[in-house]
C-alpha positions as a Markdown table, in Angstrom:
| # | Residue | x | y | z |
|---|---|---|---|---|
| 1 | Met | -31.4 | 5.0 | -40.7 |
| 2 | Pro | -29.6 | 2.6 | -38.3 |
| 3 | Glu | -32.1 | 0.9 | -35.9 |
| 4 | Leu | -31.4 | -0.7 | -32.6 |
| 5 | Pro | -29.3 | -3.6 | -33.8 |
| 6 | Glu | -27.1 | -1.4 | -35.9 |
| 7 | Val | -26.5 | 1.1 | -33.1 |
| 8 | Glu | -25.8 | -1.7 | -30.7 |
| 9 | Asn | -23.2 | -3.0 | -33.0 |
| 10 | Val | -21.5 | 0.5 | -33.2 |
| 11 | Ala | -21.6 | 0.7 | -29.4 |
| 12 | Arg | -19.9 | -2.7 | -29.0 |
| 13 | Gly | -17.3 | -1.7 | -31.5 |
| 14 | Leu | -16.4 | 1.3 | -29.4 |
| 15 | Lys | -16.3 | -0.6 | -26.1 |
| 16 | Pro | -12.5 | -0.6 | -26.1 |
| 17 | Leu | -12.6 | 3.1 | -25.4 |
| 18 | Glu | -14.1 | 2.6 | -22.0 |
| 19 | Gly | -11.7 | 3.7 | -19.3 |
| 20 | Leu | -9.8 | 6.1 | -21.5 |
| 21 | Val | -9.6 | 9.9 | -21.1 |
| 22 | Leu | -10.9 | 12.2 | -23.8 |
| 23 | Thr | -8.0 | 14.5 | -24.5 |
| 24 | Arg | -9.4 | 16.3 | -27.6 |
| 25 | Leu | -12.8 | 16.8 | -29.1 |
| 26 | Glu | -13.1 | 18.9 | -32.2 |
| 27 | Thr | -16.2 | 19.8 | -34.1 |
| 28 | Phe | -15.9 | 20.8 | -37.7 |
| 29 | Asp | -19.5 | 21.4 | -38.5 |
| 30 | Pro | -21.4 | 23.5 | -35.9 |
| 31 | Arg | -24.7 | 22.0 | -36.9 |
| 32 | Val | -23.7 | 18.7 | -35.3 |
| 33 | Trp | -23.8 | 20.1 | -31.8 |
| 34 | Phe | -27.5 | 19.9 | -31.3 |
| 35 | Glu | -29.9 | 21.1 | -28.6 |
| 36 | Cys | -27.4 | 21.4 | -25.8 |
| 37 | Ser | -26.0 | 24.1 | -23.5 |
| 38 | Leu | -22.8 | 22.3 | -22.7 |
| 39 | Gly | -19.7 | 22.8 | -24.9 |
| 40 | Pro | -17.1 | 20.3 | -26.1 |
| 41 | Glu | -14.5 | 21.8 | -23.7 |
| 42 | Gln | -16.5 | 20.5 | -20.8 |
| 43 | Phe | -15.7 | 16.9 | -21.8 |
| 44 | Ile | -12.0 | 17.3 | -22.2 |
| 45 | Asn | -9.9 | 15.3 | -19.7 |
| 46 | Arg | -12.9 | 13.3 | -18.5 |
| 47 | Lys | -12.8 | 9.5 | -18.4 |
| 48 | Leu | -15.2 | 7.6 | -20.7 |
| 49 | Val | -17.0 | 5.3 | -18.3 |
| 50 | Ala | -19.4 | 3.5 | -20.6 |
| 51 | Val | -20.4 | 3.2 | -24.2 |
| 52 | Thr | -24.0 | 2.1 | -24.6 |
| 53 | Arg | -27.3 | 3.1 | -26.3 |
| 54 | Arg | -31.0 | 3.6 | -25.8 |
| 55 | Gly | -33.1 | 2.6 | -28.8 |
| 56 | Lys | -31.4 | 4.3 | -31.8 |
| 57 | Tyr | -29.3 | 6.6 | -29.7 |
| 58 | Leu | -25.6 | 6.0 | -29.1 |
| 59 | Ile | -24.5 | 7.1 | -25.7 |
| 60 | Leu | -21.0 | 8.0 | -24.5 |
| 61 | Arg | -21.1 | 8.4 | -20.7 |
| 62 | Phe | -18.3 | 10.3 | -19.0 |
| 63 | Glu | -17.3 | 10.7 | -15.3 |
| 64 | Gly | -19.1 | 13.5 | -13.5 |
| 65 | Gly | -22.5 | 12.5 | -14.9 |
| 66 | Leu | -22.0 | 14.0 | -18.4 |
| 67 | Ala | -22.9 | 12.2 | -21.6 |
| 68 | Leu | -22.7 | 12.7 | -25.3 |
| 69 | Ile | -25.8 | 11.3 | -27.0 |
| 70 | Gln | -25.5 | 10.7 | -30.7 |
| 71 | His | -28.1 | 10.2 | -33.3 |
| 72 | Leu | -26.4 | 8.7 | -36.4 |
| 73 | Arg | -29.4 | 9.4 | -38.6 |
| 74 | Met | -29.1 | 8.0 | -42.1 |
| 75 | Thr | -25.3 | 8.0 | -42.8 |
| 76 | Gly | -23.5 | 8.8 | -39.6 |
| 77 | Lys | -20.5 | 6.5 | -38.7 |
| 78 | Met | -18.0 | 6.3 | -35.9 |
| 79 | Ile | -14.7 | 4.8 | -37.1 |
| 80 | Glu | -11.1 | 4.9 | -36.0 |
| 81 | Leu | -9.0 | 7.3 | -38.1 |
| 82 | Gln | -6.4 | 4.6 | -38.9 |
| 83 | Ser | -9.0 | 1.9 | -39.8 |
| 84 | Pro | -8.6 | 0.7 | -43.4 |
| 85 | Ala | -12.4 | 0.9 | -43.5 |
| 86 | Leu | -12.4 | 4.7 | -43.4 |
| 87 | Pro | -12.7 | 6.0 | -47.0 |
| 88 | Asp | -9.6 | 7.8 | -48.2 |
| 89 | Phe | -11.7 | 10.9 | -49.2 |
| 90 | Ile | -13.0 | 11.1 | -45.6 |
| 91 | Arg | -9.5 | 10.7 | -44.1 |
| 92 | Ala | -8.2 | 13.5 | -46.3 |
| 93 | Gln | -10.9 | 15.9 | -44.9 |
| 94 | Val | -9.8 | 15.4 | -41.2 |
| 95 | Gly | -8.3 | 18.6 | -39.9 |
| 96 | Thr | -9.2 | 20.6 | -42.9 |
| 97 | Thr | -11.7 | 23.4 | -43.2 |
| 98 | Gly | -14.1 | 24.6 | -45.9 |
| 99 | Pro | -17.4 | 23.6 | -47.4 |
| 100 | Lys | -16.1 | 20.3 | -48.7 |
| 101 | Ala | -14.8 | 19.1 | -45.4 |
| 102 | Val | -17.9 | 19.1 | -43.3 |
| 103 | Gln | -18.7 | 15.5 | -43.9 |
| 104 | Val | -16.3 | 14.9 | -41.0 |
| 105 | Arg | -18.5 | 16.3 | -38.2 |
| 106 | Cys | -16.3 | 15.6 | -35.2 |
| 107 | Arg | -13.0 | 14.1 | -34.1 |
| 108 | Phe | -12.4 | 12.4 | -30.7 |
| 109 | Leu | -9.0 | 11.6 | -29.3 |
| 110 | Phe | -8.8 | 9.1 | -26.5 |
| 111 | Gly | -5.1 | 8.6 | -25.8 |
| 112 | Thr | -3.7 | 7.2 | -29.0 |
| 113 | Lys | -7.1 | 6.3 | -30.4 |
| 114 | Glu | -8.6 | 8.8 | -32.8 |
| 115 | Ile | -12.2 | 8.4 | -33.7 |
| 116 | Val | -13.9 | 10.2 | -36.6 |
| 117 | Phe | -17.7 | 10.9 | -36.7 |
| 118 | Tyr | -18.4 | 11.3 | -40.3 |
| 119 | Asp | -21.7 | 11.7 | -42.1 |
| 120 | Thr | -22.0 | 12.2 | -45.8 |
| 121 | Arg | -25.5 | 13.5 | -45.6 |
| 122 | Arg | -24.9 | 15.6 | -42.5 |
| 123 | Phe | -28.1 | 14.7 | -40.6 |
| 124 | Gly | -26.4 | 13.2 | -37.6 |
| 125 | Thr | -26.3 | 15.0 | -34.3 |
| 126 | Ile | -24.6 | 15.0 | -30.9 |
| 127 | Ser | -26.3 | 16.3 | -27.8 |
| 128 | Ala | -24.1 | 17.1 | -24.7 |
| 129 | Val | -26.2 | 16.6 | -21.6 |
| 130 | Gly | -25.7 | 16.6 | -17.8 |
| 131 | Asp | -29.0 | 14.8 | -17.2 |
| 132 | Glu | -29.5 | 11.8 | -19.5 |
| 133 | Ala | -32.8 | 10.8 | -18.0 |
| 134 | Ala | -34.2 | 14.3 | -18.6 |
| 135 | Phe | -33.0 | 14.3 | -22.2 |
| 136 | Phe | -34.9 | 11.1 | -23.1 |
| 137 | Leu | -37.9 | 12.2 | -21.1 |
| 138 | Gln | -38.1 | 15.4 | -23.1 |
| 139 | Lys | -37.6 | 13.4 | -26.4 |
| 140 | Lys | -40.4 | 11.0 | -25.3 |
| 141 | Ile | -38.2 | 8.0 | -26.0 |
| 142 | Ala | -39.6 | 4.7 | -24.6 |
| 143 | Pro | -37.6 | 2.5 | -22.2 |
| 144 | Asp | -35.1 | 0.3 | -24.0 |
| 145 | Pro | -36.4 | -3.2 | -24.8 |
| 146 | Phe | -33.1 | -4.8 | -23.7 |
| 147 | His | -31.7 | -2.6 | -21.0 |
| 148 | Glu | -35.1 | -2.1 | -19.3 |
| 149 | Glu | -36.8 | -5.2 | -20.5 |
| 150 | Glu | -39.8 | -5.6 | -18.1 |
| 151 | Ile | -40.5 | -1.8 | -17.9 |
| 152 | Ala | -40.3 | -1.6 | -21.7 |
| 153 | Arg | -42.6 | -4.6 | -22.2 |
| 154 | Leu | -45.4 | -3.2 | -19.9 |
| 155 | His | -45.1 | 0.2 | -21.5 |
| 156 | Phe | -45.3 | -1.3 | -25.0 |
| 157 | Leu | -48.3 | -3.5 | -24.3 |
| 158 | Glu | -50.3 | -0.8 | -22.5 |
| 159 | Gly | -49.7 | 1.7 | -25.3 |
| 160 | Leu | -50.3 | -0.8 | -28.1 |
| 161 | Thr | -53.8 | -1.8 | -26.8 |
| 162 | Arg | -54.8 | 1.8 | -26.6 |
| 163 | Ser | -53.7 | 2.8 | -30.1 |
| 164 | Phe | -55.9 | 2.6 | -33.2 |
| 165 | Arg | -53.2 | 3.7 | -35.6 |
| 166 | Pro | -52.1 | 1.2 | -38.1 |
| 167 | Ala | -49.8 | -1.4 | -36.5 |
| 168 | Lys | -46.9 | -0.3 | -38.7 |
| 169 | Ala | -47.2 | 3.3 | -37.6 |
| 170 | Ala | -47.4 | 2.2 | -33.9 |
| 171 | Leu | -44.2 | 0.2 | -34.2 |
| 172 | Leu | -42.4 | 3.2 | -35.7 |
| 173 | Asp | -43.4 | 5.4 | -32.7 |
| 174 | Gln | -40.2 | 5.7 | -30.5 |
| 175 | Ser | -42.4 | 6.8 | -27.6 |
| 176 | Leu | -44.0 | 3.3 | -27.7 |
| 177 | Ile | -41.0 | 1.1 | -28.4 |
| 178 | Ala | -37.4 | 2.4 | -28.7 |
| 179 | Gly | -35.2 | 1.2 | -31.5 |
| 180 | Val | -37.6 | -0.3 | -34.0 |
| 181 | Gly | -37.7 | 1.3 | -37.4 |
| 182 | Asn | -38.9 | 0.4 | -40.9 |
| 183 | Ile | -36.9 | -2.8 | -41.3 |
| 184 | Tyr | -37.8 | -4.6 | -38.1 |
| 185 | Ala | -41.4 | -3.3 | -38.0 |
| 186 | Asp | -42.0 | -5.0 | -41.4 |
| 187 | Glu | -40.2 | -8.2 | -40.3 |
| 188 | Ala | -42.0 | -8.4 | -37.0 |
| 189 | Leu | -45.5 | -8.0 | -38.5 |
| 190 | Phe | -44.7 | -10.6 | -41.1 |
| 191 | Ala | -43.6 | -13.0 | -38.4 |
| 192 | Ile | -46.9 | -12.8 | -36.5 |
| 193 | Gly | -49.0 | -12.8 | -39.7 |
| 194 | Ala | -50.5 | -9.3 | -39.2 |
| 195 | Asp | -51.3 | -6.9 | -42.0 |
| 196 | Pro | -49.4 | -3.6 | -41.3 |
| 197 | Arg | -52.7 | -1.6 | -41.8 |
| 198 | Thr | -54.4 | -3.4 | -38.9 |
| 199 | Pro | -55.2 | -1.0 | -36.0 |
| 200 | Ala | -52.6 | -1.7 | -33.3 |
| 201 | Ala | -55.3 | -2.3 | -30.7 |
| 202 | Arg | -56.8 | -5.0 | -32.9 |
| 203 | Leu | -53.7 | -7.2 | -33.1 |
| 204 | Arg | -54.6 | -10.7 | -31.9 |
| 205 | Glu | -51.4 | -11.4 | -29.9 |
| 206 | Pro | -49.7 | -8.3 | -28.6 |
| 207 | Glu | -47.5 | -10.3 | -26.2 |
| 208 | Lys | -46.3 | -12.5 | -29.0 |
| 209 | Leu | -45.5 | -9.4 | -31.1 |
| 210 | Trp | -43.3 | -8.2 | -28.2 |
| 211 | Leu | -41.5 | -11.5 | -28.0 |
| 212 | Val | -41.0 | -11.6 | -31.8 |
| 213 | Ile | -39.6 | -8.1 | -31.9 |
| 214 | Arg | -37.0 | -9.0 | -29.3 |
| 215 | Glu | -36.2 | -12.2 | -31.1 |
| 216 | Ile | -35.6 | -10.5 | -34.4 |
| 217 | Leu | -33.6 | -7.7 | -32.9 |
| 218 | Thr | -31.5 | -10.2 | -31.0 |
| 219 | Ala | -30.9 | -12.2 | -34.2 |
| 220 | Ser | -29.9 | -9.1 | -36.1 |
| 221 | Met | -27.5 | -7.9 | -33.3 |
| 222 | Ala | -25.8 | -11.3 | -33.6 |
| 223 | Lys | -25.2 | -10.7 | -37.3 |
| 224 | Gly | -24.0 | -7.2 | -36.9 |
| 225 | Gly | -27.2 | -5.6 | -38.0 |
| 226 | Ser | -28.6 | -5.0 | -41.5 |
| 227 | Ser | -26.7 | -3.2 | -44.2 |
| 228 | Ile | -29.4 | -2.1 | -46.7 |
| 229 | Val | -27.6 | 1.0 | -48.2 |
| 230 | Asn | -24.4 | 2.1 | -46.5 |
| 231 | Tyr | -24.5 | 1.1 | -42.9 |
| 232 | Val | -21.3 | -0.2 | -41.3 |
| 233 | Gly | -20.3 | -0.8 | -37.7 |
| 234 | Ala | -17.4 | 0.8 | -35.8 |
| 235 | Asp | -15.2 | -1.8 | -37.4 |
| 236 | Gly | -16.2 | -0.7 | -40.9 |
| 237 | Leu | -17.9 | -4.0 | -41.7 |
| 238 | Pro | -21.4 | -4.3 | -43.0 |
| 239 | Gly | -24.1 | -6.1 | -41.1 |
| 240 | Lys | -25.1 | -9.6 | -42.4 |
| 241 | Phe | -28.7 | -9.8 | -41.2 |
| 242 | Ser | -30.0 | -8.2 | -44.4 |
| 243 | Asp | -29.5 | -11.6 | -46.0 |
| 244 | Glu | -32.1 | -13.0 | -43.7 |
| 245 | Leu | -34.9 | -10.5 | -44.1 |
| 246 | Lys | -38.2 | -12.1 | -45.1 |
| 247 | Val | -40.1 | -9.2 | -46.5 |
| 248 | Tyr | -38.3 | -5.9 | -46.1 |
| 249 | Gly | -36.9 | -4.7 | -49.4 |
| 250 | Arg | -38.2 | -7.7 | -51.3 |
| 251 | Glu | -41.0 | -6.2 | -53.3 |
| 252 | Gly | -42.1 | -8.5 | -56.1 |
| 253 | Glu | -40.1 | -11.5 | -54.8 |
| 254 | Pro | -41.9 | -14.7 | -53.6 |
| 255 | Cys | -43.0 | -14.8 | -50.0 |
| 256 | Pro | -41.0 | -17.4 | -48.1 |
| 257 | Gly | -44.2 | -18.6 | -46.5 |
| 258 | Cys | -46.6 | -19.0 | -49.5 |
| 259 | Gly | -44.8 | -18.0 | -52.6 |
| 260 | Lys | -47.0 | -15.1 | -53.5 |
| 261 | Lys | -45.2 | -11.9 | -54.5 |
| 262 | Ile | -44.3 | -9.5 | -51.7 |
| 263 | Ser | -46.3 | -6.2 | -51.9 |
| 264 | Lys | -45.1 | -2.7 | -51.2 |
| 265 | Ile | -47.3 | 0.2 | -50.0 |
| 266 | Gln | -46.7 | 3.6 | -48.4 |
| 267 | Leu | -47.9 | 3.7 | -44.8 |
| 268 | Ala | -47.1 | 6.2 | -42.1 |
| 269 | Gly | -44.9 | 8.0 | -44.7 |
| 270 | Arg | -42.7 | 4.9 | -45.1 |
| 271 | Ser | -42.3 | 2.1 | -47.6 |
| 272 | Thr | -43.9 | -1.0 | -46.1 |
| 273 | His | -43.4 | -4.5 | -47.3 |
| 274 | Tyr | -45.8 | -7.4 | -46.5 |
| 275 | Cys | -47.5 | -10.5 | -47.9 |
| 276 | Ser | -51.1 | -10.0 | -48.6 |
| 277 | Ala | -51.8 | -13.7 | -48.3 |
| 278 | Cys | -49.9 | -14.5 | -45.1 |
| 279 | Gln | -50.6 | -11.3 | -43.2 |
| 280 | Lys | -54.3 | -10.9 | -42.4 |
| 281 | Arg | -55.9 | -7.5 | -42.0 |
| 282 | Arg | -58.3 | -6.8 | -39.1 |
| 283 | Arg | -60.4 | -3.7 | -39.0 |
């Protein structure tokens, strides 16, 4: 599932749409329109004023205070129809109907620019909202660690010191820190030498963990994110930060710190990678 750096990369790729008017919005799979009372027709002929994100959520803000909030989930992508990066089998589905065509979830037309939201596993969603703040409050999504840095930092540190869940589970909790998922949780805990099973409240340097998380996310954003399976940005290109991951996805490979083999366990329902020598467990 795309995490904060990947969604940020998608948002940056869609920035040229800002200032354009949405003249058509077609949904081909009714399941994509999720948990909302507004219909697609209420966005037609409205100017797109901003493309941004909060944590893992992509946000298209329109004039009049309306917003489309997308969760790309595991395989959702937003790519221009004419982009050579759009697979031919997806392009062939656009405008067609039937059970084989629903991988194309939506089509947006901004002037001459046609954007396709396609999703081979069909888990991605769009929520049309008139109150963005209320939406994220209801979802219990924490403040964004970049757009609301100081508020997010205080929220994270307070919640972390009160949690006795394993540190890895705490970092996956979007109500504690927005945008961190499996990849960057593993990388951050390795960077501070903390065993992922250590209770969050027992971590020695929570402030350092916050700084490390931001550093890793920033480095990943600069590289276009991490392409582990099939993630690509709005330009259709894969992220390059996956080449720099220290532990995630490296089970059995030597630790870059000590040379011992990277271990893999299941924790909080997710595969978790760590070095048993470099990352010390506290109980």
